C-alpha positions in Angstrom: 93.3 161.8 127.5 92.3 165.5 127.4 89.8 166.7 130.0 86.2 166.9 128.9 84.4 170.2 129.7 80.9 169.8 131.2 78.6 172.8 131.2 75.9 172.4 133.9 73.0 174.8 133.3 69.3 174.7 134.2 66.8 175.7 131.5 66.5 179.4 130.8 69.7 180.3 132.6 71.7 181.6 129.6 73.2 178.2 128.6 72.5 178.8 124.9 74.3 182.1 125.0 77.3 180.6 126.7 77.3 177.5 124.4 77.4 179.8 121.4 80.3 181.8 122.9 82.3 178.6 123.5 81.3 177.2 120.1 82.7 180.4 118.4 86.2 179.4 119.5 88.4 177.9 116.9 89.0 174.5 118.4 85.9 173.5 120.4 82.9 171.3 119.7 79.8 171.9 121.8 77.3 169.1 122.1 74.3 170.8 123.6 71.7 169.5 126.0 72.9 165.9 126.0 72.3 163.4 128.8 73.2 159.7 129.4 69.6 158.7 130.0 67.3 161.1 128.2 67.2 162.9 124.8 65.7 166.3 124.3 66.4 167.0 120.6 69.5 165.4 119.0 71.5 162.9 121.0 75.2 162.8 121.2 75.7 160.5 118.2 73.4 162.6 116.0 75.2 165.9 116.9 78.6 164.3 116.3 77.5 163.1 112.9 76.7 166.7 111.9 80.5 167.4 112.1 81.5 164.2 110.3 82.2 162.0 113.3 80.5 158.6 113.6 80.2 157.1 117.0 79.8 153.3 116.8 78.9 152.5 120.4 75.4 152.7 121.7 76.6 153.2 125.2 76.7 156.9 126.3 80.0 156.7 128.3 81.8 155.0 125.4 80.4 157.5 123.0 81.8 160.3 125.0 85.2 158.6 125.2 85.2 157.9 121.4 84.1 161.5 120.6 86.7 163.0 122.9 89.4 160.9 121.3 88.5 161.8 117.8 88.3 165.5 118.6 91.7 165.3 120.4 93.2 163.9 117.2 91.8 166.9 115.4 93.2 169.3 118.0 89.8 170.2 119.4 88.2 170.2 122.8 84.9 168.5 123.7 82.3 170.6 125.5 79.2 168.8 126.8 76.3 171.0 127.8 74.3 168.8 130.2 70.5 168.6 130.0 70.4 169.4 133.7 66.7 170.3 133.6 65.6 166.6 133.3 67.4 165.5 136.5 65.5 167.9 138.7 62.2 168.8 136.9 59.2 166.4 136.8 58.3 165.9 133.2 56.6 163.4 131.0 60.0 162.4 129.5 61.2 161.2 133.0 57.7 160.0 133.9 57.6 162.8 136.5 60.2 161.1 138.6 63.5 163.0 139.2 66.8 161.8 140.6 67.6 165.3 142.0 71.2 164.4 141.2 73.7 165.6 138.5 73.6 162.2 136.8 75.9 163.1 133.9 78.5 164.7 136.2 78.5 161.7 138.5 79.0 159.3 135.6 81.8 161.2 133.9 83.7 162.4 137.0 84.0 158.7 138.1 85.5 157.5 134.8 87.1 160.4 132.9 89.2 163.6 133.4 86.5 166.3 133.7 86.3 170.0 134.1 82.8 170.9 135.3 81.4 174.5 135.4 78.0 175.8 136.4 76.2 178.7 134.8 73.4 180.2 136.9 70.8 183.0 136.7 68.6 184.8 139.1 65.8 182.3 140.0 63.1 185.0 139.6 64.0 185.5 135.9 64.1 181.7 135.3 60.7 181.4 136.9 59.2 184.1 134.7 60.9 182.7 131.6 59.2 179.4 132.3 55.8 181.0 132.5 55.7 181.3 136.3 55.0 177.7 137.3 53.7 177.5 140.9 55.9 174.6 142.1 59.1 175.9 140.4 61.1 177.1 143.4 60.7 173.8 145.2 62.2 172.0 142.2 64.9 174.6 141.6 66.0 174.6 145.2 66.9 170.9 144.8 69.2 171.8 141.9 70.9 174.7 143.7 71.4 172.6 146.8 73.1 169.9 144.6 75.6 172.2 142.9 76.5 173.9 146.2 77.0 170.5 147.8 79.3 169.5 144.9 81.3 172.7 145.4 81.5 173.3 141.7 82.9 176.4 139.9 79.9 178.8 139.3 79.5 181.6 136.8 76.6 184.0 136.7 74.6 185.0 133.6 74.3 188.5 134.9 78.1 188.9 135.5 78.9 187.4 132.1 76.5 189.8 130.3 77.9 192.9 132.1 81.6 192.0 131.8 81.8 189.3 129.0 85.5 189.7 128.3 86.5 189.5 132.0 84.2 186.5 132.7 85.3 184.7 129.6 88.9 185.1 130.5 88.2 183.6 133.9 86.2 180.8 132.3 88.9 180.0 129.8 91.5 179.8 132.5 89.4 177.2 134.4 88.7 175.3 131.3 92.3 175.4 130.0 91.1 177.0 126.8 92.9 179.8 124.9 91.0 183.0 125.2 89.7 184.3 121.8 88.0 187.8 121.9 86.2 187.2 118.6 83.4 185.5 120.5 82.0 189.0 121.2 81.1 189.4 117.6 80.7 185.9 116.3 78.7 184.1 119.0 75.3 185.2 117.6 76.1 183.4 114.3 76.9 180.1 116.0 74.4 177.3 115.7 74.3 174.7 118.5 72.9 171.5 117.2 71.2 170.0 120.2 69.6 173.1 121.6 65.9 173.2 122.1 65.9 177.0 121.5 67.5 176.7 118.1 64.3 177.9 116.5 65.1 181.4 117.7 61.8 182.1 119.5 63.5 183.2 122.8 64.5 186.8 123.5 68.0 185.7 124.0 68.5 184.3 120.6 67.1 187.5 119.0 69.9 189.6 120.6 72.6 190.8 118.4 75.1 191.3 121.2 75.8 190.0 124.7 73.8 192.1 127.1 71.6 191.4 130.1 67.9 191.1 129.3 65.6 193.3 131.4 63.2 191.5 133.7 59.8 190.7 132.0 56.7 192.4 133.3 54.2 190.1 134.9 50.8 190.6 136.4 50.7 192.3 139.8 49.0 189.3 141.5 51.9 187.1 140.4 54.4 189.7 141.8 52.6 189.7 145.2 52.7 185.9 145.2 56.3 185.7 144.2 57.6 188.1 146.9 56.0 186.0 149.5 57.8 182.8 148.5 60.1 181.7 151.2 62.0 179.2 148.9 62.7 181.9 146.3 64.2 184.2 148.9 66.2 181.3 150.3 67.6 180.3 146.9 68.5 183.9 146.0 70.1 184.5 149.3 72.3 181.4 148.8 73.4 182.7 145.4 73.7 186.3 146.4 70.8 187.6 144.3 68.2 190.1 145.3 65.1 188.7 147.0 62.3 190.6 145.3 60.8 191.2 141.9 61.3 195.0 141.9 65.0 194.8 142.6 66.2 195.0 139.0 65.3 196.9 135.8 62.0 195.8 134.4 60.6 196.1 130.8 58.5 199.1 130.2 55.9 197.3 128.1 53.3 195.8 128.2 51.4 197.8 130.9 50.5 196.2 134.2 46.8 196.7 133.6 46.9 194.6 130.4 48.8 191.8 132.2 46.5 191.9 135.2 43.4 191.4 132.9 45.1 188.6 131.0 46.0 186.8 134.3 42.5 187.2 135.5 41.0 185.8 132.4 43.3 182.8 132.4 42.5 182.2 136.1 38.8 182.3 135.3 39.1 179.6 132.6 41.6 177.6 134.8 44.8 178.3 132.7 46.7 180.7 134.9 49.9 178.6 134.6 51.3 176.9 131.6 53.3 174.4 133.7 53.2 173.2 137.3 57.0 173.2 137.5 
């Protein structure tokens, strides 16, 4: 049995970009944001059906085995992008109860040949992309602790954007995939079936080429709060990222005064944060 590739990636960490890069390769199939317990958009059987493969079993592990076997017969590799978010983030889908464990990784590594890789991003940018939730860093710290404890291969969104050819060659070597440089031009045309961001609303999906997004501007009260967060600094220190908002290039617009007023108005009406986590 050929090894299954498992992409572990927290929400807003660049997983869609990487999934599209891998999907652009000639002989890969990427099932995006799948999970043995929860569904975010399309489950594994539904995504497989999109490419003409019917999975008969209702059991997730057996579905993975069946899909991997059928793809191997076609000369293709299976890439599973884990829905890691739901293992660590309280949400109505998991009844606000988290395992704080990589459940899919634990299931697959115990039963099947598996090549796991982790794709991470600066915690500050994930926090901003998720609308600055006040309890985010406590949740995200559990995730980072888990991947470090498992001693998994880690790739960084920022490194990949700055040196895509170099990083993709490294990744392909680990995943035992032939390197195909065409991903640089074709990744933006790839559709990943299970992805929540498939609607194209995010900045990343609007990009025409692989490049690092500038940090979003946020209101100055939020910046002050962020730079005082001990857990943020601890996480970024672990992952060798800068420990302050001002440490990277920031978008020019909108102006701080406009953001400050918007933040103040939301605070007055009790809607300063879209999510707690």
